[in-house]
C-alpha positions as CSV (number, residue, x, y, z in Angstrom):
1,M,-32.6,169.6,-34.8
2,V,-35.8,169.3,-36.6
3,Q,-39.1,170.4,-35.1
4,E,-42.0,167.9,-35.5
5,R,-45.5,167.4,-33.9
6,D,-45.7,165.3,-30.9
7,P,-49.4,164.3,-30.7
8,A,-49.0,162.9,-27.2
9,A,-47.5,166.2,-25.9
10,D,-49.9,168.5,-27.9
11,G,-47.0,170.5,-29.2
12,L,-43.6,170.6,-30.9
13,R,-40.6,168.4,-30.1
14,A,-37.1,168.4,-31.4
15,R,-36.1,165.3,-33.5
16,R,-32.6,164.5,-34.2
17,R,-31.9,164.0,-37.9
18,G,-31.0,160.6,-39.0
19,Q,-27.4,160.0,-40.4
20,G,-27.0,161.5,-44.0
21,E,-30.3,163.1,-43.8
22,L,-28.9,166.7,-44.3
23,E,-26.5,165.5,-47.0
24,A,-29.4,163.9,-48.8
25,Q,-31.5,167.1,-48.5
26,V,-28.6,169.2,-49.8
27,L,-28.2,166.8,-52.7
28,S,-31.8,167.0,-53.4
29,V,-31.8,170.7,-53.6
30,L,-28.7,170.9,-56.0
31,R,-30.3,168.5,-58.3
32,E,-33.3,170.9,-58.6
33,A,-30.9,173.8,-59.5
34,P,-31.0,174.9,-63.1
35,E,-27.3,175.7,-62.8
36,P,-24.4,175.6,-60.4
37,A,-25.6,177.0,-57.1
38,T,-24.1,178.9,-54.3
39,A,-24.2,177.9,-50.6
40,G,-26.5,180.9,-50.1
41,W,-28.9,179.6,-52.6
42,V,-29.0,176.1,-51.2
43,Q,-29.5,177.6,-47.8
44,Q,-32.6,179.5,-48.8
45,R,-34.1,176.3,-50.3
46,L,-33.6,174.0,-47.4
47,E,-36.1,173.6,-44.6
48,G,-35.1,174.1,-41.0
49,G,-33.4,177.2,-41.2
50,L,-29.8,175.9,-41.2
51,A,-26.9,178.1,-40.5
52,Y,-24.9,179.2,-43.6
53,T,-21.8,177.7,-42.2
54,T,-23.7,174.4,-41.7
55,V,-24.6,174.4,-45.4
56,V,-21.0,175.1,-46.5
57,T,-19.7,172.2,-44.1
58,I,-22.2,169.8,-45.6
59,L,-21.3,170.9,-49.2
60,S,-17.6,170.3,-48.3
61,R,-18.2,167.0,-46.9
62,L,-20.1,166.0,-50.1
63,H,-17.2,167.4,-52.2
64,A,-14.8,165.3,-50.2
65,K,-17.0,162.2,-51.1
66,K,-17.1,163.3,-54.6
67,A,-20.9,163.6,-54.5
68,V,-20.5,167.3,-55.6
69,S,-18.2,169.3,-57.7
70,R,-17.4,173.0,-57.3
71,T,-15.9,175.7,-59.2
72,R,-14.5,178.9,-57.7
73,S,-16.3,182.1,-58.5
74,G,-14.5,185.1,-56.9
75,R,-14.2,184.2,-53.5
76,S,-17.0,181.7,-53.3
77,Y,-17.8,178.4,-54.8
78,H,-20.7,177.2,-57.1
79,W,-21.7,173.7,-56.4
80,R,-23.2,171.1,-58.6
81,A,-24.5,167.4,-57.7
82,A,-22.7,164.6,-59.4
83,D,-24.7,163.0,-62.2
84,A,-26.9,159.9,-61.0
85,A,-24.4,157.5,-62.6
86,G,-21.5,159.1,-60.6
87,L,-23.7,159.0,-57.3
88,A,-24.5,155.2,-58.0
89,A,-20.7,154.3,-58.5
90,L,-20.1,156.3,-55.3
91,K,-22.6,154.1,-53.4
92,M,-21.0,150.9,-54.8
93,R,-17.5,152.0,-53.9
94,R,-18.6,152.7,-50.4
95,V,-20.3,149.4,-49.9
96,L,-17.1,147.6,-51.4
97,D,-14.9,149.6,-49.0
98,S,-17.1,148.7,-45.9
99,E,-16.5,145.0,-46.6
100,A,-13.6,143.0,-45.2
101,D,-13.4,140.6,-47.9
102,R,-13.4,142.7,-51.2
103,D,-12.4,139.7,-53.4
104,A,-15.7,137.8,-52.2
105,V,-17.9,140.7,-52.7
106,L,-16.5,141.5,-56.2
107,A,-16.7,137.8,-57.1
108,S,-20.4,137.7,-56.0
109,F,-21.1,140.8,-57.7
110,V,-19.5,139.6,-61.1
111,S,-21.1,136.3,-60.8
112,A,-24.7,137.9,-60.5
113,L,-24.2,140.1,-63.7
114,L,-26.4,139.8,-66.7
115,P,-24.7,138.6,-69.9
116,H,-24.9,142.2,-71.5
117,D,-23.7,143.8,-68.3
118,E,-20.7,141.5,-68.2
119,V,-19.6,142.3,-71.7
120,L,-20.0,145.8,-70.9
121,L,-17.9,145.5,-67.7
122,R,-15.3,143.6,-69.7
123,A,-15.1,146.3,-72.3
124,L,-14.8,149.1,-69.6
125,L,-12.2,147.4,-67.9
126,D,-10.3,146.8,-71.1
127,S,-10.6,150.6,-71.8
128,A,-9.5,151.5,-68.3
129,S,-6.2,149.3,-68.7
130,D,-5.7,151.3,-71.8
131,G,-6.2,154.7,-70.0
132,A,-9.1,155.6,-72.1
133,V,-11.9,155.5,-69.3
134,Q,-13.0,158.7,-68.0
135,P,-14.5,158.9,-64.3
136,A,-18.3,159.6,-64.5
137,D,-18.0,163.4,-63.4
138,G,-15.8,163.9,-66.6
139,G,-13.1,165.1,-64.6
140,P,-9.3,163.7,-64.4
141,R,-8.5,160.8,-62.5
142,G,-7.3,161.1,-58.9
143,G,-8.4,163.7,-56.4
144,G,-7.1,167.1,-56.3
145,G,-7.8,169.6,-53.7
146,D,-9.1,172.8,-54.8
147,G,-8.7,174.6,-51.4
148,P,-10.8,175.2,-48.5
149,A,-14.5,176.4,-48.7
150,Y,-14.8,180.2,-48.3
151,R,-17.9,182.2,-47.0
152,E,-19.9,183.7,-50.0
153,G,-20.6,187.3,-49.7
């Protein structure tokens, strides 16, 4: 819970965070990091005194959503936020996945493209069918699990 001023009660009251608020805060901190950061580094820069395990849980969920990447360093991980293009693509995929009629959503999207964007999309689709397109994060296609998150010491 987050503490905030309640003018009517002349004091502090607990407020529940909105859905995705912690994830957004963690991503914001990671974007400011000069290099891949540990969960402890992220925890120190977050407001609200979150527990270390909470920060690791949030980072792990973001990793499962492909919003962050991680590299093992000893027994811990160093985390990095996906680039802006990768995050935008992730949002687009989530919207598409949430709709029952994918065909209609894609048809509407394509019909609203500017001519230059349509040409670019066609070129990207052609490259993808040739196997030449890399995902925005530069990694291999498909998800590969890189194990559970470990406590950093």
